[in-house]
DRENKE-251613 format. One line per field, with one value per residue: x, y, z of N, C-alpha, C in turn; residue in one letter. Coordinates in Angstrom, 2 decimals, decimal comma, always signed. Example, Ala and Ser with C-alpha at 12.3 -4.5 7.8 and 13.67 -1.06 7.14 Angstrom:
REM residues 2
n_east	+13,19:+12,85
n_north	-5,69:-2,25
n_up	+7,80:+7,08
ca_east	+12,30:+13,67
ca_north	-4,50:-1,06
ca_up	+7,80:+7,14
c_east	+13,20:+12,90
c_north	-3,30:+0,03
c_up	+7,80:+7,87
residu	A:S
***
This chain:
REM residues 296
n_east	+0,94:+0,81:+2,02:+0,19:+1,33:+3,00:+2,64:+0,94:-2,28:-4,82:-6,35:-8,29:-10,08:-12,40:-12,26:-13,14:-12,58:-9,81:-7,63:-8,32:-8,26:-6,49:-4,66:-6,05:-5,15:-2,38:-1,82:-2,93:-1,36:+1,25:+0,43:-0,73:-3,29:-6,36:-8,50:-10,68:-12,96:-15,32:-17,56:-20,00:-19,83:-18,86:-19,18:-17,10:-18,09:-19,56:-20,11:-20,16:-20,00:-17,08:-16,42:-17,46:-16,55:-13,95:-13,39:-14,42:-13,09:-10,15:-7,60:-4,20:-2,96:-4,13:-5,50:-5,99:-8,16:-10,54:-11,92:-13,84:-13,49:-14,98:-13,95:-14,80:-17,82:-17,07:-17,49:-19,99:-20,26:-19,57:-20,05:-20,81:-17,83:-16,27:-17,31:-16,68:-13,61:-12,62:-14,31:-14,69:-11,95:-11,07:-13,03:-11,76:-9,12:-9,59:-10,63:-8,78:-6,34:-7,35:-7,62:-4,82:-3,70:-1,59:-2,43:-2,43:-2,59:-4,36:-3,36:-3,35:-2,09:-3,53:-3,77:-2,01:-0,89:-0,09:+1,91:+4,35:+6,34:+8,50:+8,91:+6,52:+7,95:+7,69:+7,28:+6,35:+4,35:+1,03:-1,57:-4,55:-6,61:-9,09:-12,19:-12,08:-9,26:-8,97:-11,09:-9,09:-6,84:-7,73:-8,11:-5,98:-4,60:-6,26:-5,40:-2,63:-3,26:-4,83:-3,06:-0,59:+2,62:+1,88:+1,31:+0,87:+1,03:+0,29:+0,99:-0,53:-0,47:-2,74:-4,14:-4,26:-5,88:-6,90:-8,58:-11,87:-12,83:-10,81:-8,83:-7,07:-8,60:-11,07:-9,76:-8,70:-11,91:-12,67:-10,68:-11,60:-14,16:-14,55:-13,16:-11,60:-9,60:-9,48:-7,21:-6,28:-2,86:-1,35:-1,77:+1,07:+1,66:+2,32:+1,53:+0,69:+0,24:-1,81:-1,01:+1,40:+1,19:+0,48:+1,96:+4,18:+3,02:+2,29:+5,31:+5,86:+4,90:+6,33:+8,65:+7,34:+6,96:+6,71:+4,94:+4,91:+4,44:+5,70:+4,36:+4,67:+4,64:+8,07:+8,87:+7,23:+4,80:+2,28:-1,48:-1,88:+0,78:+0,61:-1,71:-0,85:+0,76:-1,08:-2,12:+0,05:+0,83:-1,21:-2,48:-0,20:-0,24:-2,45:-4,98:-5,78:-7,38:-6,88:-5,03:-5,78:-6,49:-4,81:-5,30:-3,54:-4,59:-5,36:-5,98:-7,63:-9,32:-10,49:-12,48:-13,15:-15,30:-13,93:-10,33:-7,48:-4,64:-1,56:+1,03:+2,23:+3,80:+5,19:+7,53:+9,84:+11,52:+12,49:+10,79:+11,79:+14,40:+14,11:+12,35:+14,14:+13,73:+12,64:+11,03:+9,45:+9,52:+6,73:+5,80:+6,79:+5,53:+2,07:+2,78:+3,20:+0,36:-1,60:-0,85:-1,98:-4,62:-5,07:-4,60:-6,25
n_north	-1,37:+2,53:+5,29:+8,03:+9,46:+11,41:+13,14:+16,15:+16,85:+17,13:+19,44:+19,59:+21,75:+22,24:+19,74:+18,27:+19,37:+20,03:+19,91:+19,53:+16,79:+15,87:+16,57:+14,88:+12,36:+12,04:+12,42:+10,50:+8,20:+9,65:+9,07:+10,92:+12,28:+12,69:+15,74:+15,44:+18,03:+18,83:+21,24:+21,11:+19,41:+21,12:+24,64:+27,40:+30,00:+30,41:+31,34:+30,35:+27,74:+27,17:+28,10:+26,23:+23,70:+23,51:+24,13:+21,50:+20,08:+20,30:+21,00:+21,05:+22,13:+23,36:+23,65:+25,13:+24,41:+25,87:+27,39:+29,91:+29,51:+30,54:+32,04:+34,30:+34,27:+35,22:+38,26:+38,82:+37,99:+39,70:+39,64:+36,82:+35,63:+37,34:+36,18:+33,96:+33,89:+36,35:+36,68:+34,01:+33,16:+34,55:+33,86:+31,55:+31,86:+33,56:+31,46:+29,70:+30,55:+31,12:+28,49:+28,21:+26,94:+26,48:+27,68:+26,97:+29,02:+29,36:+30,54:+32,91:+33,15:+35,36:+37,37:+39,48:+41,73:+40,85:+42,28:+42,62:+40,87:+39,30:+36,29:+36,36:+37,37:+36,61:+38,74:+41,30:+43,51:+43,20:+43,51:+42,76:+42,00:+41,60:+40,80:+37,92:+37,78:+40,03:+39,35:+37,02:+38,35:+39,79:+38,12:+36,76:+39,31:+39,63:+36,71:+37,76:+39,84:+38,35:+36,16:+36,64:+35,80:+33,21:+31,51:+30,21:+31,61:+30,54:+30,91:+29,49:+28,46:+27,54:+25,34:+21,49:+17,64:+14,87:+14,66:+15,89:+18,93:+20,90:+21,85:+20,48:+18,27:+19,07:+19,19:+17,13:+15,92:+17,83:+17,52:+14,98:+15,02:+17,28:+18,52:+20,50:+22,91:+25,96:+27,39:+29,98:+32,18:+33,72:+34,02:+33,58:+30,52:+28,69:+25,55:+23,26:+20,15:+18,85:+17,40:+17,60:+20,09:+19,69:+17,55:+19,68:+21,15:+19,18:+18,85:+21,08:+21,71:+20,33:+21,90:+23,50:+26,68:+29,69:+32,45:+34,05:+32,11:+30,87:+27,98:+26,39:+23,90:+23,85:+25,74:+27,07:+28,13:+28,81:+28,63:+27,48:+26,13:+23,85:+22,86:+21,90:+20,15:+18,51:+16,79:+15,77:+14,04:+12,56:+11,32:+9,57:+8,18:+6,58:+7,61:+9,18:+8,66:+10,03:+12,73:+16,19:+19,40:+22,21:+25,61:+28,85:+30,99:+35,07:+37,15:+38,46:+37,70:+35,37:+36,98:+37,12:+37,58:+38,51:+40,00:+38,65:+37,75:+38,48:+37,41:+35,21:+33,99:+32,54:+32,87:+30,62:+30,05:+30,75:+28,45:+26,20:+26,43:+27,18:+24,32:+22,61:+21,37:+20,60:+21,53:+19,81:+19,71:+20,94:+19,60:+17,09:+17,14:+16,75:+13,72:+12,20:+12,67:+12,14:+9,67:+8,50:+8,89:+7,21:+4,31:+4,27
n_up	-0,35:-0,52:+0,84:+2,07:+3,54:+3,20:+1,34:-0,12:+0,12:-2,55:-4,53:-7,57:-9,15:-11,71:-13,29:-15,25:-17,83:-20,27:-19,20:-16,77:-16,48:-17,71:-15,19:-13,31:-14,22:-13,88:-11,46:-10,11:-10,97:-9,89:-7,12:-6,33:-3,02:-4,46:-5,00:-6,93:-8,94:-10,64:-12,65:-12,25:-9,44:-8,46:-8,34:-8,94:-9,00:-6,77:-3,69:-1,08:-1,85:-2,56:-0,39:+1,32:+0,56:+0,71:+2,98:+4,10:+2,47:+3,16:+1,53:+1,00:-1,54:-4,25:-7,37:-9,65:-12,06:-13,35:-16,09:-17,67:-20,90:-23,61:-26,44:-28,57:-27,69:-25,07:-25,68:-26,44:-23,79:-21,24:-18,48:-17,46:-18,17:-16,57:-14,11:-13,97:-14,16:-13,27:-10,61:-9,72:-9,24:-7,14:-5,29:-4,72:-3,65:-2,07:-0,05:-0,17:+0,65:+3,81:+4,42:+4,84:+2,35:-0,91:-4,13:-7,37:-10,17:-13,47:-16,29:-19,18:-22,81:-23,64:-22,35:-23,40:-25,87:-28,70:-29,97:-29,23:-31,00:-30,15:-27,93:-24,91:-21,84:-18,51:-16,80:-18,68:-19,91:-19,30:-21,68:-22,85:-25,45:-25,84:-24,16:-22,84:-22,58:-21,23:-18,90:-17,80:-17,24:-15,26:-13,37:-12,59:-11,34:-8,71:-7,90:-7,19:-5,41:-3,16:-2,58:-2,52:-2,43:-1,99:-3,80:-7,91:-10,80:-13,47:-17,22:-20,31:-23,31:-26,20:-25,92:-25,99:-26,08:-25,96:-24,67:-24,43:-26,32:-29,17:-30,75:-32,87:-32,51:-33,94:-36,58:-37,02:-37,64:-39,58:-41,42:-42,24:-43,36:-45,12:-48,24:-49,13:-46,50:-44,91:-43,31:-40,56:-41,22:-39,96:-37,05:-34,96:-32,19:-29,37:-29,79:-26,71:-25,43:-23,31:-21,37:-20,60:-19,50:-17,43:-16,01:-15,38:-13,89:-11,63:-11,20:-10,30:-8,14:-6,60:-5,67:-4,94:-6,25:-6,72:-7,51:-10,78:-14,25:-17,46:-19,88:-22,34:-24,74:-27,11:-29,46:-31,77:-33,81:-36,91:-36,92:-39,23:-39,99:-37,74:-38,48:-40,96:-39,90:-38,13:-40,05:-41,28:-39,08:-38,64:-41,30:-41,41:-39,16:-39,45:-39,04:-40,88:-43,83:-46,18:-47,88:-47,75:-49,48:-48,06:-47,36:-46,73:-45,04:-44,19:-40,81:-41,23:-43,72:-41,79:-40,48:-36,32:-33,74:-31,44:-30,87:-31,31:-30,58:-32,16:-32,63:-29,84:-28,55:-25,58:-23,67:-21,93:-20,29:-17,68:-16,36:-17,40:-16,44:-13,12:-12,61:-14,31:-16,15:-19,37:-21,98:-24,36:-27,98:-30,00:-31,61:-31,72:-29,29:-30,17:-31,57:-30,16:-28,37:-30,79:-31,52:-29,10:-29,74:-31,61:-30,78:-29,02
ca_east	+0,22:+1,27:+1,85:+0,60:+1,25:+3,97:+2,05:-0,42:-4,08:-4,55:-8,19:-8,47:-11,30:-12,58:-11,23:-13,81:-11,74:-9,29:-6,03:-8,18:-8,43:-4,90:-3,95:-6,22:-4,66:-1,03:-1,54:-3,04:+0,01:+1,68:-0,35:-1,30:-3,98:-6,65:-10,29:-11,36:-14,33:-16,06:-18,06:-21,08:-19,80:-18,11:-19,08:-16,18:-18,56:-20,77:-18,06:-20,76:-19,99:-16,12:-15,68:-17,87:-15,47:-12,36:-13,35:-14,54:-11,18:-8,78:-7,02:-3,14:-3,01:-6,09:-5,27:-7,63:-8,11:-11,88:-12,37:-14,36:-12,58:-15,19:-13,14:-15,74:-18,96:-17,25:-17,21:-21,42:-21,24:-18,75:-20,74:-20,23:-16,46:-15,75:-17,84:-15,67:-12,72:-12,34:-14,54:-14,70:-10,97:-11,22:-13,44:-10,92:-7,99:-9,81:-10,95:-6,79:-5,82:-8,38:-7,39:-3,44:-3,90:-1,12:-3,05:-1,91:-4,16:-3,58:-3,50:-3,69:-1,41:-4,35:-3,36:-0,84:-1,45:+0,50:+2,86:+5,84:+7,29:+9,50:+8,38:+6,80:+8,30:+6,77:+7,20:+6,18:+3,21:-0,34:-2,56:-5,38:-7,17:-10,71:-12,93:-11,92:-7,59:-8,95:-11,15:-7,90:-5,77:-8,52:-7,86:-4,31:-4,60:-6,94:-4,33:-1,82:-4,01:-5,19:-2,05:+0,87:+3,84:+1,60:+0,55:+1,75:+0,29:+1,35:+0,38:+0,18:-1,36:-3,02:-4,08:-5,03:-5,95:-7,12:-9,96:-12,72:-12,91:-9,53:-8,37:-6,55:-10,08:-11,06:-9,04:-9,25:-13,05:-13,22:-10,42:-12,00:-14,46:-14,40:-12,94:-10,35:-9,40:-8,79:-6,54:-5,41:-1,64:-0,76:-1,36:+1,24:+1,63:+3,01:+0,90:+0,56:-0,31:-2,34:-0,38:+3,44:+1,23:+0,06:+3,36:+4,53:+2,02:+3,18:+6,48:+5,97:+4,42:+7,37:+9,34:+6,16:+7,48:+5,74:+4,88:+3,70:+5,74:+5,02:+4,42:+3,72:+5,90:+8,76:+8,97:+6,38:+3,83:+0,95:-2,25:-1,75:+1,61:-0,37:-3,34:-0,52:+1,53:-2,40:-2,46:+1,27:+0,62:-2,11:-1,67:+1,23:-0,85:-3,59:-5,96:-6,73:-6,82:-6,53:-4,28:-7,02:-5,61:-4,87:-5,07:-3,42:-5,55:-5,27:-6,76:-8,55:-9,93:-11,72:-12,99:-14,24:-15,93:-12,81:-9,33:-6,29:-2,90:-0,51:+2,10:+1,41:+4,55:+5,60:+9,21:+9,48:+13,21:+12,48:+10,45:+12,54:+15,57:+13,21:+11,93:+15,54:+12,68:+12,87:+9,27:+9,55:+8,64:+5,29:+5,66:+6,46:+4,09:+1,75:+2,86:+2,31:-1,23:-2,15:-0,70:-2,65:-5,89:-4,18:-4,57:-7,72
ca_north	+0,14:+3,26:+5,76:+9,38:+11,11:+13,09:+14,14:+17,12:+16,40:+18,74:+19,57:+20,47:+22,22:+22,01:+18,71:+17,54:+20,13:+19,29:+19,99:+18,98:+15,01:+15,19:+16,28:+13,33:+10,68:+12,16:+12,82:+9,47:+7,69:+9,72:+8,59:+11,98:+12,27:+13,31:+15,57:+16,14:+18,27:+19,57:+22,54:+20,31:+18,96:+22,80:+25,97:+28,41:+31,54:+30,12:+31,47:+29,92:+26,46:+27,45:+28,32:+24,92:+22,53:+23,78:+23,70:+20,39:+18,78:+21,12:+20,27:+21,56:+22,30:+23,91:+23,67:+25,76:+24,49:+26,13:+28,55:+30,44:+29,91:+30,96:+33,50:+34,60:+34,55:+36,24:+39,19:+38,81:+37,74:+39,64:+39,08:+35,59:+35,31:+37,96:+35,62:+32,88:+34,28:+37,14:+36,27:+32,68:+32,81:+35,42:+33,09:+30,15:+32,67:+33,89:+30,40:+29,13:+31,77:+30,82:+26,98:+27,58:+26,53:+26,82:+28,02:+26,90:+29,25:+28,76:+31,50:+31,99:+34,29:+36,17:+38,59:+40,07:+42,12:+40,03:+42,91:+42,36:+40,52:+38,14:+36,07:+37,14:+37,41:+36,30:+40,59:+41,77:+44,34:+42,99:+44,44:+42,30:+42,53:+41,81:+40,52:+36,84:+38,13:+40,65:+38,74:+36,16:+38,74:+40,25:+36,69:+37,33:+40,01:+39,18:+36,49:+38,41:+40,23:+37,81:+35,10:+37,36:+34,73:+32,05:+31,04:+30,23:+31,67:+29,83:+31,24:+28,56:+28,41:+26,66:+23,45:+20,45:+16,65:+13,77:+14,23:+17,07:+19,63:+21,48:+22,69:+19,21:+16,58:+19,16:+19,31:+15,65:+15,85:+18,45:+16,68:+13,54:+15,51:+17,75:+18,97:+21,82:+23,35:+27,06:+27,78:+31,41:+31,99:+35,22:+34,39:+32,64:+31,00:+27,71:+24,46:+22,39:+19,27:+19,10:+16,39:+18,30:+21,53:+18,84:+17,21:+20,38:+21,85:+18,67:+19,34:+22,78:+21,84:+19,69:+22,74:+25,23:+27,14:+30,82:+33,90:+34,38:+31,73:+30,43:+26,96:+25,65:+23,19:+24,41:+26,23:+28,00:+27,77:+29,33:+27,49:+26,65:+25,30:+23,72:+21,99:+21,11:+18,87:+17,30:+16,36:+14,55:+13,24:+11,55:+10,14:+8,35:+6,57:+5,72:+8,23:+9,78:+8,15:+10,70:+13,98:+17,21:+20,35:+23,34:+26,85:+29,51:+32,34:+35,69:+36,48:+39,32:+36,61:+34,92:+37,61:+36,76:+38,41:+38,66:+39,82:+37,58:+38,24:+37,67:+36,86:+35,30:+32,93:+32,85:+32,54:+29,96:+30,06:+30,65:+27,72:+25,06:+26,90:+26,15:+23,18:+21,89:+20,55:+21,42:+20,98:+18,69:+20,33:+21,06:+18,71:+15,80:+15,82:+16,21:+12,67:+11,27:+12,47:+11,48:+8,29:+7,89:+8,54:+5,91:+3,36:+4,22
ca_up	-0,04:-1,20:+1,96:+1,22:+4,52:+3,36:+0,09:-0,12:-0,52:-4,07:-4,82:-8,37:-9,97:-13,83:-13,10:-16,40:-19,02:-21,17:-17,90:-15,50:-17,35:-17,36:-14,30:-12,63:-14,85:-13,70:-10,33:-9,85:-11,40:-8,48:-5,99:-5,07:-2,58:-5,29:-4,74:-8,68:-8,71:-12,05:-12,18:-11,41:-7,98:-7,74:-9,73:-8,54:-8,90:-5,90:-2,84:-0,12:-1,99:-2,84:+1,09:+2,42:+0,02:+1,17:+4,34:+4,13:+2,61:+3,85:+0,72:+1,31:-2,44:-5,14:-8,57:-10,43:-14,29:-13,97:-16,47:-19,27:-22,23:-24,96:-26,61:-29,32:-26,07:-24,30:-26,29:-26,17:-22,34:-20,29:-17,12:-17,28:-18,43:-15,61:-13,40:-13,53:-14,43:-12,04:-8,98:-9,36:-8,72:-5,58:-4,62:-4,73:-3,39:-0,60:+0,62:+0,08:+2,24:+5,16:+5,25:+4,14:+0,82:-1,78:-5,21:-8,81:-10,70:-15,11:-17,35:-20,76:-23,13:-24,47:-21,41:-24,04:-27,28:-29,77:-30,93:-29,06:-32,01:-29,42:-26,79:-23,91:-20,55:-17,10:-16,50:-20,02:-19,44:-20,21:-22,59:-23,99:-27,25:-25,49:-23,18:-21,88:-22,05:-19,56:-17,88:-17,23:-16,37:-13,47:-12,48:-11,80:-10,29:-7,49:-6,68:-6,57:-4,32:-2,20:-1,70:-2,60:-2,18:-1,70:-5,37:-8,56:-11,94:-14,57:-18,24:-21,14:-24,86:-27,64:-25,40:-27,02:-24,94:-26,80:-24,15:-24,99:-27,84:-29,24:-32,42:-33,18:-32,82:-35,24:-37,65:-37,39:-38,15:-40,67:-42,86:-42,86:-44,00:-46,19:-49,92:-48,87:-45,82:-44,99:-42,06:-40,50:-40,99:-39,68:-35,76:-34,12:-31,06:-29,21:-29,06:-25,94:-24,54:-21,51:-20,66:-20,47:-18,97:-16,25:-15,90:-15,59:-12,61:-10,79:-10,99:-9,94:-6,60:-5,51:-5,31:-4,28:-7,07:-6,16:-8,93:-12,35:-14,81:-18,33:-19,89:-23,59:-25,62:-27,53:-30,48:-32,36:-35,36:-37,29:-36,86:-40,44:-39,55:-37,39:-39,25:-41,95:-38,89:-37,55:-40,86:-41,61:-38,38:-38,47:-42,02:-41,32:-38,13:-40,17:-38,32:-42,05:-45,47:-47,73:-47,91:-47,98:-49,57:-46,71:-47,61:-45,61:-45,25:-43,29:-40,01:-42,46:-44,49:-41,04:-39,07:-35,41:-32,39:-30,31:-31,43:-31,31:-30,31:-33,88:-31,88:-28,90:-27,60:-24,58:-22,89:-20,89:-19,87:-15,97:-15,94:-17,10:-15,07:-11,68:-12,68:-14,32:-17,13:-20,66:-22,87:-25,63:-29,24:-29,51:-33,00:-31,01:-27,78:-31,05:-32,07:-29,23:-28,54:-31,87:-31,14:-27,72:-30,38:-32,72:-29,91:-28,28
c_east	+0,99:+1,15:+2,47:+0,93:+2,41:+3,42:+1,07:-1,60:-4,00:-6,48:-8,09:-10,22:-11,03:-11,84:-12,05:-13,43:-10,38:-7,14:-6,87:-8,18:-7,16:-4,29:-4,48:-5,66:-3,03:-0,85:-1,99:-1,80:+1,15:+1,36:-0,36:-2,96:-5,10:-8,20:-10,29:-12,47:-14,19:-17,32:-19,57:-21,21:-19,61:-18,27:-18,26:-16,85:-19,74:-19,94:-18,98:-19,94:-18,68:-16,08:-16,05:-17,27:-14,44:-11,86:-13,53:-13,03:-10,28:-7,70:-5,59:-2,38:-3,86:-5,04:-6,40:-7,59:-9,44:-11,62:-13,53:-13,92:-13,06:-14,90:-13,99:-17,38:-18,58:-17,40:-18,73:-21,89:-20,35:-18,88:-20,35:-19,07:-16,33:-16,26:-17,21:-14,38:-11,67:-13,01:-14,65:-13,44:-10,38:-11,53:-12,30:-9,64:-8,81:-9,65:-9,13:-6,12:-6,74:-7,87:-5,68:-3,18:-2,57:-2,32:-2,17:-3,20:-3,40:-4,45:-3,96:-2,12:-2,01:-4,20:-2,33:-1,44:-1,37:+1,29:+3,78:+7,15:+8,24:+9,01:+8,12:+7,45:+7,33:+6,20:+6,94:+5,08:+2,30:-0,88:-3,32:-6,24:-8,67:-11,17:-12,37:-10,12:-7,83:-9,34:-10,21:-6,97:-6,30:-8,01:-7,07:-4,14:-5,26:-6,67:-3,51:-2,06:-3,77:-3,93:-0,67:+1,76:+3,34:+0,57:+1,18:+0,61:+1,40:+0,31:+0,62:-0,67:-2,01:-3,39:-4,80:-4,81:-6,47:-8,59:-10,52:-12,20:-11,57:-9,95:-7,57:-7,71:-10,54:-11,17:-9,15:-10,64:-13,18:-12,30:-10,55:-13,38:-15,22:-13,08:-11,51:-10,84:-8,52:-8,50:-5,56:-3,31:-1,09:-1,02:-0,18:+1,48:+2,88:+1,71:+1,16:+0,06:-0,33:-2,27:+0,82:+2,79:+1,10:+1,17:+4,18:+4,01:+2,99:+4,55:+7,32:+5,35:+5,30:+8,10:+9,03:+7,21:+5,94:+6,07:+4,35:+5,31:+4,57:+5,16:+3,96:+4,76:+6,80:+8,62:+7,65:+5,75:+2,72:-0,02:-2,08:-0,84:+0,97:-1,23:-2,42:+0,19:+0,18:-2,37:-1,51:+0,82:-0,09:-2,80:-0,80:+0,53:-2,32:-5,18:-6,58:-6,53:-6,32:-6,23:-5,36:-5,59:-6,11:-4,49:-4,92:-3,84:-4,79:-6,34:-8,06:-9,30:-11,16:-12,25:-13,50:-14,31:-14,89:-11,27:-8,06:-5,13:-2,60:+0,46:+2,34:+2,49:+5,29:+7,03:+9,12:+10,60:+13,12:+11,94:+10,91:+13,81:+15,15:+13,10:+12,86:+14,45:+12,21:+11,58:+9,79:+8,86:+7,22:+4,69:+5,72:+5,47:+3,05:+1,59:+2,62:+0,66:-1,70:-1,85:-1,39:-4,27:-5,73:-4,96:-5,56:-8,52
c_north	+1,42:+4,19:+7,37:+9,87:+12,21:+13,68:+14,73:+16,63:+17,49:+18,34:+20,01:+20,73:+22,36:+20,53:+18,03:+18,13:+19,41:+18,77:+19,31:+17,08:+14,72:+14,91:+14,94:+12,82:+10,63:+12,26:+11,20:+8,17:+8,41:+9,97:+9,55:+11,54:+13,49:+14,08:+16,46:+16,25:+18,86:+20,59:+21,66:+20,11:+20,65:+24,31:+27,13:+30,15:+31,16:+30,37:+30,71:+28,14:+26,34:+26,97:+26,75:+23,68:+22,66:+23,44:+22,40:+19,20:+19,36:+20,34:+21,76:+22,17:+22,51:+24,18:+24,32:+25,70:+24,91:+27,49:+29,05:+30,82:+30,42:+32,34:+34,17:+34,82:+35,14:+37,89:+39,66:+38,37:+38,16:+39,36:+37,92:+35,43:+35,65:+37,24:+34,60:+33,17:+35,46:+36,60:+35,22:+32,52:+33,58:+34,72:+31,88:+30,89:+33,12:+32,52:+29,58:+30,01:+31,38:+29,55:+26,92:+26,87:+26,44:+26,73:+28,06:+27,66:+28,89:+30,08:+31,37:+33,47:+35,25:+37,12:+39,55:+40,22:+41,75:+40,65:+42,93:+42,23:+39,48:+37,50:+36,86:+36,58:+37,46:+38,02:+41,30:+42,21:+43,68:+43,77:+43,65:+42,82:+42,24:+40,57:+39,20:+37,06:+39,07:+40,42:+37,95:+37,06:+39,64:+38,89:+36,76:+38,34:+40,06:+37,85:+36,98:+39,28:+40,29:+37,11:+35,43:+36,18:+33,03:+30,91:+31,14:+30,48:+30,96:+29,99:+29,89:+29,23:+27,32:+25,12:+22,61:+19,04:+15,78:+13,35:+16,09:+17,82:+20,59:+21,42:+20,94:+18,25:+18,10:+19,19:+18,27:+15,38:+16,38:+17,45:+15,30:+13,82:+16,64:+18,04:+19,71:+22,50:+25,16:+27,73:+29,23:+31,10:+32,73:+35,51:+33,16:+32,56:+29,48:+26,55:+23,76:+21,55:+19,18:+18,28:+16,96:+19,37:+20,15:+18,32:+18,39:+21,31:+20,34:+18,61:+20,74:+22,57:+21,13:+20,19:+23,90:+26,45:+28,49:+32,11:+33,49:+33,87:+31,29:+28,63:+26,55:+24,85:+24,21:+24,49:+26,83:+27,97:+28,49:+28,19:+26,89:+25,99:+23,86:+22,40:+20,97:+19,47:+18,18:+16,65:+14,97:+13,44:+11,87:+10,32:+9,03:+7,33:+6,12:+6,45:+9,03:+8,32:+8,59:+11,76:+15,55:+18,35:+21,09:+24,61:+28,08:+31,04:+33,67:+35,95:+37,48:+38,74:+35,27:+35,45:+36,76:+37,67:+39,28:+38,89:+38,97:+38,04:+37,41:+37,14:+36,47:+33,79:+33,25:+32,13:+31,86:+29,36:+29,69:+29,97:+26,57:+25,51:+26,74:+25,27:+21,98:+20,55:+21,41:+20,93:+20,44:+19,79:+20,10:+19,76:+16,68:+15,28:+15,97:+14,95:+12,09:+11,45:+11,89:+9,94:+7,47:+8,10:+7,38:+4,69:+2,92:+3,24
c_up	+0,22:+0,23:+1,52:+2,37:+3,75:+1,97:+0,45:-0,07:-0,95:-4,30:-6,33:-9,43:-11,40:-14,27:-14,68:-18,09:-18,91:-19,84:-17,25:-15,57:-17,20:-15,98:-13,07:-12,97:-14,13:-12,31:-9,45:-10,05:-10,29:-7,42:-5,29:-4,03:-3,05:-4,74:-6,27:-9,03:-10,47:-11,81:-11,88:-9,83:-7,57:-8,59:-8,52:-8,32:-7,67:-4,65:-1,53:-0,75:-1,86:-1,15:+1,80:+1,68:+0,51:+2,61:+4,60:+4,05:+3,06:+2,90:+1,12:-0,33:-3,63:-6,51:-9,20:-12,15:-14,51:-14,69:-17,34:-20,34:-24,01:-25,27:-27,26:-28,06:-25,76:-24,19:-25,91:-24,85:-21,28:-19,12:-16,85:-17,22:-16,94:-14,09:-12,89:-13,68:-13,42:-10,40:-8,88:-8,55:-7,57:-4,94:-3,69:-3,98:-1,80:+0,46:+1,03:+1,26:+3,60:+5,59:+5,00:+3,31:-0,13:-3,06:-6,62:-8,98:-12,70:-15,75:-18,88:-21,54:-24,04:-23,33:-22,26:-25,42:-28,65:-31,04:-30,68:-30,06:-31,46:-28,41:-25,73:-23,09:-19,45:-17,46:-17,32:-19,86:-20,16:-21,09:-23,34:-24,24:-26,49:-24,71:-22,22:-21,94:-20,64:-18,42:-17,26:-16,75:-15,08:-12,66:-11,86:-11,03:-9,27:-6,89:-6,43:-5,48:-2,88:-1,10:-1,81:-2,87:-1,87:-2,28:-6,21:-9,41:-12,88:-15,82:-19,61:-22,41:-25,69:-27,26:-25,68:-25,89:-26,33:-26,18:-24,65:-26,52:-27,75:-30,59:-33,17:-33,91:-33,84:-36,35:-38,11:-38,06:-39,19:-41,48:-43,22:-43,37:-45,23:-47,50:-49,50:-46,76:-45,50:-43,82:-41,35:-40,58:-39,94:-37,49:-35,12:-33,11:-30,47:-28,93:-27,83:-25,70:-23,88:-21,05:-19,88:-19,60:-17,36:-15,47:-15,20:-14,16:-11,23:-10,53:-9,62:-8,28:-5,45:-5,33:-4,85:-5,53:-6,75:-7,49:-9,83:-13,33:-16,25:-18,53:-21,35:-24,13:-26,00:-28,39:-30,67:-33,82:-35,19:-36,58:-38,33:-40,27:-39,05:-37,73:-40,20:-40,91:-38,57:-38,69:-41,34:-40,45:-38,26:-40,03:-41,96:-40,13:-38,40:-39,49:-39,23:-43,31:-46,34:-46,96:-48,99:-48,29:-48,39:-47,65:-46,75:-45,76:-43,96:-41,94:-40,68:-42,87:-43,25:-39,59:-38,11:-34,43:-31,81:-31,24:-31,04:-31,22:-31,95:-33,33:-30,72:-27,93:-26,87:-24,23:-21,59:-20,27:-18,44:-15,81:-16,21:-16,23:-13,60:-11,60:-13,36:-15,22:-18,26:-21,44:-24,24:-27,22:-29,59:-30,82:-32,31:-29,88:-28,81:-31,37:-31,66:-28,80:-29,36:-31,84:-29,69:-28,47:-30,85:-31,87:-29,50:-28,82
residu	M:T:D:H:S:S:R:P:V:V:L:V:T:G:A:N:G:Q:L:G:W:E:L:R:R:H:G:Q:Q:L:N:Y:P:L:H:A:L:G:R:S:A:L:D:I:T:D:A:K:A:V:H:A:T:I:D:S:L:R:P:S:V:I:I:N:A:A:A:Y:T:A:V:D:R:A:E:E:E:P:E:R:A:Y:A:V:N:R:N:G:V:A:N:L:A:R:A:S:L:R:C:G:A:W:L:V:H:I:S:T:D:F:V:F:D:G:Y:K:G:A:P:Y:K:P:D:D:A:P:R:P:Q:G:V:Y:G:A:S:K:L:A:G:E:V:V:V:R:E:I:M:A:D:K:A:L:I:I:R:T:A:W:V:Y:S:A:H:G:N:N:F:V:K:T:M:L:R:L:M:G:S:R:D:E:L:R:V:V:E:D:Q:I:G:S:P:T:W:A:R:G:L:A:D:C:I:W:R:A:L:G:C:R:L:A:G:T:Y:H:W:T:D:A:G:A:A:S:W:Y:D:F:A:V:A:I:Q:E:E:A:L:S:L:G:L:L:S:K:R:L:P:L:K:P:I:T:T:G:E:Y:P:T:P:A:R:R:P:S:Y:S:V:L:D:K:S:A:T:W:R:E:L:K:H:V:A:P:H:W:R:E:S:L:R:Q:M:L:G:E:L:A:H:A
***
């Protein structure tokens, strides 16, 4: 029988999302005492429920993977985006502080405007372009105000997994049903496998990392580059049976309600140094994730 006595009790919110699912799987492999709650079990916008749950479970660590992530819909319902991404985070931070728990909060590359033209460092000035990014930045602010040095904020980007809905799975579906795909080529970022992000979080807990850090897979790509790689890897694994023409287009040719950063690559050097662990290139992670899908 595994001895859990030296391991902190961990509460994961948003446990049914891509990251929450990978955190659960990885945490179980590491034999952490783990409480994983989805939105139906814990709505973080309900302050009374948050305090009651945390008072009952008495976790040593809270990992907040709950978020409002509908980037375009946020422009139409900002109150809902802020309710989750700011107010819900504040509820968790206050409850964490009261019970002495360490808080790990996940944020996004969308807090930046994308105009820097070089990878963003954690201390670069945020300038979100839309409601989603602004609401996530507001969540960061309340974590710092309430938790001070008892919390870790990890910004990430372009997350995908074998679980849930994401760009990779959408591309696979469309590539199997369309005659041609048009994909934006002038937005640059770093695809991130949720499993690698979960591994980063567990490593960070091991050394009680505090402050604001960045994590994505290594390298950079446009959405078009990403789609090309998805098709190539999926064909080699037998997930697709035919090659589809992919046409690169500009953001202007694919207008959306929310503005997106044109270049949102994050500088991970400080995180890699602190954790003594470097992320794999995004293409290697993509290959592994698609291999998982192929053998499911």
